[in-house]
N, C-alpha and C positions, 0 to 999 in steps of 0.2 A: 696871790698875795696882795694884788692892787685891790681886788674887791673887798677884802676885809678892812683895809684901810678906808676905803670909800665908805662903807657901811658905818664904821667908827665916826667918822667925820660928820656923816649926815645925822646920826644920832646926837652927836654933840651940838651940831647947829640947831637941830631941831628942838633941843632943851633951851635954846637961847632965844629963839624967835618963832613967830607964827607966820612970817613972811613965806612966800613960796621958795622952795629949794629945788634946784635942778641937780638930779644925780648924774655925775659924770665920772667915767672912767671904769674900767673892768667889766663892761657889760657886753657879754658874748652870747648869752642864753637867756631864757625865760626865768630860770632860777635866779641868775644874777640880777635881772630886772625886779623880780619879787623882793629880793633882799634889800635893794635900794628904796623901794617903795615902802616896805615894811619898816624900814628904819626911819622913815619920815620924809622922803623925797616927794614932791608934787609931781614933777615931771622928770623925764630921763632924756638924756643925750649921749648918742652912741656914734662912734666914728670908726675906730679900729675894728670893732666887730663887723661892720658893714664892709670894710676893706677885705678882711679875710673870709667872711661867709657869703660875700656877693650880694647881688641886687635883691635878692629874696630874703635878706636878713630880717628886715622889719616884720615881714609876714611870718617867718620862723619864730621870732621872738614872741610875737603877738600870740601865736598859737600855743607855744611852749608856756608862756605866762599864764594863758587860760587855763592850761592843763594844771599848773602848780596851784592857782586858786581854787580850782575844784577840788584838788587833793587836800588843800587846806581846810576848806569848808567841810568836806567829808570827814577829816579827822576830828574836827570840831564837834561835829554831829555825833560821831561815834563816841566820843568821850562824854558828851553830855547824856547819852543814853547808857553810860556806865560800861561801855564796851571798851576792852583793852585793845589798843592798836598793834596789829602785827601784819606784815606785808602780804600774807595769803589771804587774809580775811579783808584787808583793804582792797586788793585787786578785785575781789569777788563784789564787795560793796560799790566800788567805784563802776563796774560793770553794769551793775542793777541801776545805780543812779543815773548814769548815762543813757540807758535804754528806757528809763522812765518807769521800772518795775520796782514795786515796794516789796 
């Protein structure tokens, strides 16, 4: 629930200013980070996630965030090619994309 509130607030702030916004609150995963960044945050601050997920928190979130962005890019590419997104073809396309095979 906090993440939804954070995203709404970031979107509202982004519509009012071009100044940097730091997304704070509700960031536990790469998907949470993606939501805040896509809403308009320029940077992120995470504390509770670090406390609960431990010292490798930043590494895991970065890895998860990278994967989420790769998914997002792949979905956009599939849609631009007129392909309908479904999870089975998505996993196949992602595997090809990550291996560098066309």
